[in-house]
C-alpha positions as CSV (number, residue, x, y, z in Angstrom):
1,M,-101.3,37.5,95.2
2,Q,-102.2,36.1,98.8
3,R,-105.3,34.2,100.2
4,E,-106.4,33.6,103.7
5,Q,-107.5,30.5,105.1
6,C,-108.9,29.0,108.4
7,N,-107.1,25.9,110.0
8,I,-108.8,23.1,111.7
9,N,-107.8,25.3,115.0
10,G,-110.0,28.7,113.3
11,N,-106.4,30.3,112.8
12,S,-106.1,31.9,110.1
13,E,-102.9,31.9,107.9
14,I,-102.0,33.1,104.5
15,E,-101.1,31.2,101.6
16,N,-99.2,32.5,98.4
17,V,-100.6,32.0,95.4
18,Y,-98.7,33.0,92.6
19,L,-100.7,33.5,89.0
20,C,-99.5,33.1,85.5
21,K,-99.8,32.7,81.6
22,I,-99.7,29.4,79.5
23,L,-100.5,29.3,75.7
24,L,-100.6,25.6,74.4
25,F,-101.4,25.9,70.3
26,T,-102.4,22.8,68.8
27,E,-104.5,22.2,65.8
28,D,-107.2,20.4,66.8
29,A,-107.9,22.9,69.7
30,R,-111.6,22.4,69.8
31,K,-110.8,18.2,70.6
32,L,-108.2,19.2,73.4
33,A,-110.4,21.4,74.4
34,E,-113.0,19.2,75.0
35,K,-110.9,16.4,76.9
36,L,-108.9,19.0,79.3
37,R,-112.6,20.9,80.7
38,P,-113.4,18.7,83.7
39,I,-109.4,19.6,84.9
40,S,-110.8,23.4,86.0
41,G,-114.3,22.9,86.1
42,N,-114.2,25.7,83.5
43,S,-118.2,26.2,82.9
44,V,-117.4,28.5,79.4
45,S,-118.4,26.8,76.6
46,T,-115.9,25.5,73.7
47,N,-118.1,28.1,71.2
48,C,-115.4,30.3,72.2
49,L,-113.3,29.0,70.3
50,D,-115.3,29.9,67.3
51,T,-115.2,33.2,68.7
52,I,-112.8,34.7,70.7
53,G,-110.2,32.6,69.3
54,M,-109.0,30.9,72.8
55,Y,-110.2,28.7,75.3
56,P,-109.4,29.3,79.2
57,L,-108.1,26.5,81.1
58,V,-107.2,26.6,85.0
59,E,-104.9,24.0,86.8
60,H,-102.7,24.7,90.6
61,I,-99.9,23.4,91.4
62,E,-98.0,22.9,94.7
63,T,-95.1,24.4,94.6
64,S,-92.5,25.3,97.1
65,L,-93.2,28.6,97.2
66,G,-97.1,28.1,97.0
67,T,-100.1,27.3,95.4
68,L,-99.9,28.1,91.6
69,A,-102.7,29.2,89.4
70,M,-102.3,27.9,85.7
71,S,-104.4,30.0,83.5
72,I,-103.6,28.1,80.0
73,W,-104.9,28.7,77.3
74,I,-105.8,26.7,74.0
75,I,-105.0,28.9,71.1
76,N,-107.7,29.0,68.1
77,T,-105.3,28.8,65.0
78,E,-108.1,29.7,62.9
79,E,-106.3,33.0,60.3
80,K,-109.5,34.7,61.0
81,F,-107.9,35.7,64.4
82,S,-105.1,36.3,63.7
83,Q,-106.1,40.1,63.3
84,F,-106.3,39.8,67.9
85,R,-104.2,37.1,68.7
86,M,-101.1,39.1,70.0
87,G,-103.0,40.0,72.3
88,Y,-103.6,36.6,74.2
89,F,-99.7,36.9,73.8
90,S,-99.7,39.7,76.1
91,G,-98.6,38.4,79.9
92,A,-97.4,34.4,78.4
93,S,-94.2,32.8,80.3
94,Q,-94.3,30.0,79.1
95,S,-95.2,28.5,75.2
96,I,-96.7,24.1,74.4
97,V,-96.9,22.9,70.6
98,L,-98.8,20.1,70.9
99,C,-98.6,17.6,67.9
100,N,-101.1,15.3,67.8
101,D,-99.5,12.4,65.6
102,Q,-95.9,11.9,62.8
103,E,-97.5,14.4,60.2
104,E,-97.7,17.3,62.9
105,L,-95.1,16.8,64.0
106,N,-93.0,16.9,60.6
107,N,-94.7,19.9,59.8
108,F,-95.0,22.0,63.5
109,E,-93.6,25.0,62.1
110,K,-96.8,26.8,61.5
111,L,-97.6,26.0,64.9
112,Y,-93.5,26.9,66.5
113,L,-93.8,30.5,65.1
114,M,-97.5,31.5,65.9
115,T,-95.8,30.6,69.3
116,P,-94.0,34.4,70.7
117,T,-90.6,35.3,70.3
118,G,-88.2,34.7,73.6
119,V,-90.8,32.5,75.5
120,P,-89.9,29.7,76.3
121,T,-91.7,26.3,74.7
122,T,-92.0,23.1,75.0
123,V,-92.9,21.2,72.0
124,L,-95.0,18.2,72.7
125,S,-95.1,14.8,70.5
126,K,-97.9,12.1,71.4
127,N,-97.2,8.2,69.9
128,A,-94.5,10.3,67.7
129,N,-91.2,8.1,66.7
130,D,-87.9,9.1,68.8
131,N,-85.7,8.5,64.6
132,E,-89.0,10.6,63.0
133,L,-87.4,14.0,65.0
134,P,-88.7,17.5,62.7
135,L,-86.3,19.9,61.0
136,D,-87.9,23.4,61.6
137,Q,-86.9,26.1,58.7
138,E,-84.6,27.3,61.1
139,N,-82.8,24.2,60.9
140,I,-82.9,23.6,64.4
141,L,-83.2,19.2,65.5
142,L,-85.5,18.9,68.6
143,A,-84.0,16.5,70.1
144,N,-84.7,14.0,73.6
145,E,-81.9,16.8,75.3
146,P,-83.0,18.9,77.7
147,L,-82.5,22.8,76.8
148,F,-81.9,24.5,74.4
149,E,-81.6,28.2,73.0
150,N,-82.8,29.7,69.5
151,Q,-83.2,32.9,68.8
152,G,-83.0,34.2,72.3
153,R,-86.1,31.3,73.8
154,M,-85.7,28.5,75.3
155,I,-86.4,24.7,73.5
156,N,-88.1,21.2,75.0
157,Y,-88.0,18.2,73.0
158,R,-91.2,15.9,75.4
159,K,-93.1,13.2,74.4
160,I,-96.4,11.9,76.6
161,S,-98.4,8.9,75.7
162,D,-102.2,10.7,76.1
163,L,-103.9,13.3,76.4
164,Q,-104.3,13.2,80.3
165,S,-100.2,12.8,80.5
166,I,-100.5,16.7,79.5
167,R,-101.3,17.3,82.8
168,T,-97.3,16.3,84.1
169,V,-95.6,18.5,82.0
170,F,-97.9,21.1,83.3
171,K,-96.6,20.8,86.3
172,D,-93.2,19.9,85.7
173,I,-93.5,22.8,84.0
174,G,-95.1,24.8,86.7
175,N,-92.0,23.9,89.3
176,K,-90.3,25.1,87.0
177,I,-91.4,28.7,87.1
178,S,-92.0,28.8,90.8
179,E,-87.7,28.4,90.3
180,D,-88.1,31.7,88.0
181,I,-90.0,34.0,90.9
182,A,-87.7,32.4,93.5
183,S,-84.4,33.0,92.0
184,G,-85.6,36.5,89.8
185,H,-85.4,34.9,86.3
186,Y,-89.3,34.5,85.5
187,H,-90.1,37.3,82.8
188,I,-93.5,37.7,80.5
189,F,-94.1,38.3,77.2
190,T,-95.0,41.9,76.4
191,P,-95.8,42.5,73.2
192,D,-95.2,46.2,73.1
193,L,-91.0,45.1,73.0
194,V,-91.3,43.7,69.6
195,S,-91.4,45.1,66.3
196,P,-94.4,45.6,64.8
197,S,-94.8,42.5,62.1
198,N,-97.9,41.7,59.7
199,I,-99.9,40.2,61.4
200,Y,-103.1,40.4,58.9
201,R,-103.9,37.6,55.9
202,F,-106.5,37.4,54.0
203,Y,-109.3,34.5,54.5
204,N,-110.0,33.3,51.5
205,K,-107.6,32.1,48.7
206,E,-109.7,32.8,46.1
207,S,-110.7,36.6,47.1
208,F,-106.5,37.3,47.8
209,N,-106.4,35.8,43.9
210,K,-109.9,37.7,42.2
211,V,-108.4,41.1,43.6
212,Q,-104.6,40.8,42.1
213,E,-105.9,40.0,39.1
214,L,-108.2,44.2,39.8
215,V,-104.9,45.6,41.1
216,G,-102.7,43.9,38.2
217,K,-105.8,45.2,35.5
218,L,-106.1,48.8,36.9
219,G,-101.8,48.8,36.5
220,Y,-101.2,48.4,40.4
221,E,-99.2,45.4,42.3
222,L,-100.9,44.1,45.2
223,N,-97.0,43.3,47.2
224,E,-96.6,40.6,49.6
225,K,-97.5,43.3,53.2
226,G,-100.6,43.5,51.0
227,I,-100.6,47.1,49.9
228,V,-101.0,49.0,46.8
229,S,-99.0,52.6,46.0
230,I,-99.7,54.9,43.8
231,S,-97.2,57.6,43.3
232,Q,-98.9,61.4,41.8
233,T,-97.1,64.3,41.9
234,E,-98.0,66.2,45.1
235,F,-99.5,62.9,47.2
236,S,-98.7,59.6,47.0
237,F,-101.3,56.8,48.5
238,E,-100.8,53.1,49.7
239,V,-103.9,51.4,50.0
240,D,-103.3,48.1,52.3
241,F,-105.7,45.3,51.5
242,Y,-104.7,44.0,55.0
243,R,-106.6,46.4,57.2
244,N,-108.3,48.0,54.6
245,Q,-107.1,51.5,54.9
246,V,-105.1,53.6,53.5
247,A,-103.1,56.4,53.7
248,A,-101.1,59.6,51.8
249,F,-97.8,60.3,51.5
250,I,-96.3,63.6,50.5
251,S,-94.2,62.7,47.1
252,N,-90.8,64.8,48.0
253,C,-90.5,62.4,50.7
254,L,-90.0,59.4,49.6
255,H,-87.1,59.3,48.2
256,C,-85.9,62.1,50.8
257,E,-83.1,61.4,53.0
258,K,-84.6,62.8,55.9
259,K,-86.5,60.2,58.0
260,C,-89.3,62.5,59.2
261,K,-91.0,61.1,56.6
262,H,-94.9,63.4,56.2
263,Y,-97.8,61.0,56.3
264,R,-101.5,61.0,57.1
265,K,-103.7,57.9,57.4
266,L,-107.1,59.4,56.0
267,C,-110.4,58.3,57.4
268,V,-112.8,57.5,54.8
269,I,-116.9,57.5,54.9
270,E,-119.3,57.7,52.2
271,E,-121.6,55.4,53.3
272,D,-123.9,56.4,50.0
273,Q,-121.1,55.4,48.1
274,G,-120.4,52.3,50.3
275,Y,-117.1,54.2,52.3
276,S,-117.5,53.6,55.7
277,N,-115.1,53.0,58.7
278,K,-118.3,51.3,60.3
279,I,-119.0,48.0,57.8
280,H,-116.9,46.3,55.2
281,F,-116.6,42.3,54.4
282,D,-113.2,41.2,53.4
283,N,-111.0,43.9,51.1
284,L,-114.2,45.8,49.4
285,R,-114.2,48.5,50.7
286,A,-109.5,49.0,49.9
287,L,-110.8,47.7,47.0
288,A,-113.3,51.0,46.5
289,I,-110.5,53.8,47.8
290,L,-108.0,52.0,45.1
291,Y,-111.5,53.1,42.0
292,A,-111.9,56.3,43.0
293,I,-107.8,56.8,43.3
294,H,-107.9,55.5,40.3
295,D,-110.7,57.7,39.0
296,G,-109.6,61.3,40.2
297,D,-112.5,61.1,42.4
298,F,-110.9,60.4,46.0
299,E,-110.4,63.8,47.2
300,K,-113.9,64.5,46.4
301,L,-115.2,62.0,48.5
302,H,-117.4,63.9,51.6
303,G,-117.7,62.4,54.7
304,K,-120.2,64.0,57.3
305,N,-118.8,67.2,58.6
306,E,-116.0,68.5,57.0
307,K,-112.7,66.3,59.0
308,E,-114.1,64.1,57.4
309,N,-114.1,65.2,53.6
310,I,-110.9,63.5,52.5
311,S,-109.5,67.0,50.4
312,F,-109.4,68.6,54.0
313,Q,-107.1,66.0,55.2
314,L,-105.2,66.2,53.2
315,Q,-104.5,70.0,53.1
316,R,-104.1,69.1,56.8
317,L,-101.0,67.1,55.6
318,R,-99.7,69.9,53.3
319,N,-99.6,72.2,55.6
320,H,-97.7,70.5,57.9
321,Y,-95.1,69.4,55.4
322,Q,-94.8,72.7,54.5
323,V,-93.4,74.0,58.2
324,N,-92.6,71.3,59.6
325,C,-89.5,70.3,56.2
326,E,-86.9,72.3,55.9
327,F,-86.7,72.1,52.4
328,E,-89.3,73.2,51.6
329,Q,-88.7,76.1,54.0
330,K,-85.7,77.1,52.1
331,E,-87.1,75.9,48.6
332,R,-89.8,78.5,49.3
333,E,-87.5,81.1,50.5
334,F,-85.7,80.9,47.3
335,Q,-88.8,81.2,45.3
336,E,-89.5,84.0,47.0
337,Q,-86.6,86.0,46.7
338,S,-86.4,85.1,42.9
339,L,-90.2,87.1,42.2
340,K,-88.4,89.9,44.4
341,I,-85.4,89.7,42.0
342,L,-87.8,89.7,38.5
343,R,-90.3,92.2,40.3
344,K,-87.4,94.6,40.5
345,K,-86.2,94.1,37.4
346,R,-89.7,94.2,36.2
347,K,-89.8,98.2,37.7
348,K,-86.3,98.7,36.4
349,S,-87.4,98.2,33.0
350,N,-90.8,100.1,33.2
């Protein structure tokens, strides 16, 4: 990006301005945002940490290339924001993990694992002891040494005396980014390149335990991915309690060597019975779907139009399977041939 400025002689000149995004993770995001807010003159209220789970700061760094406008996103680490946090990571080139005391430094794995894999990460400790550095769950000891690699990312450990000193860290990171831009080694994080992972969690532990109890009474198991699998003769179902949705599978596909698994995510709408895609609270919708399948009433659910009927959606899945599965086609051809032979035998006997 370039912007035009006028010098004292009235001549216009072009100034190079580069943009980058930094992610900053800390346990007390609001306190940090309020203390750092003056550095960017941000008019946005820190209340946005409670609504969108992120607070933006802007720091301008003068580098050899020109001005680097660093957009620093302070991330709210509460679990309820995990659903869309991946979207905040997109386009980030660096991340920072700030530990305010020795206890946070000793237990920084949660913050560290939130940072995008592959993005260079700086771990900051405030008032930490040199002899008590943390050991993360990947058995990598952080030390007062320069950068080292960890699963494709660069890790840097730094100490700061107070929060105001973090601006020095911003400046150092900015200079490193400018060097990467100049050398052609500048990279940003792209979520599409990361294999999908389950970033959804239950917000309420009591609710989670209650769901496990209710699911167990029905004779099913709620696995660690939040999914209950129900196997039936023609169709099998996976009720996803993390996402409040259900998918139907052709049962024959589940044990097939072919990779062309035939399944369909179902649209479930029956507002009069409490099923709705519009509004749901916690995992009640998934629980209602599970009971409908268990009671044998699931295929009777109707939507506002025919395409929203569960029976219609399952029929489309059945048709797709019959047309595309080569084993099903061979089986159908065998059944037709067998029926022809049987008819011929009956004619001869008559």
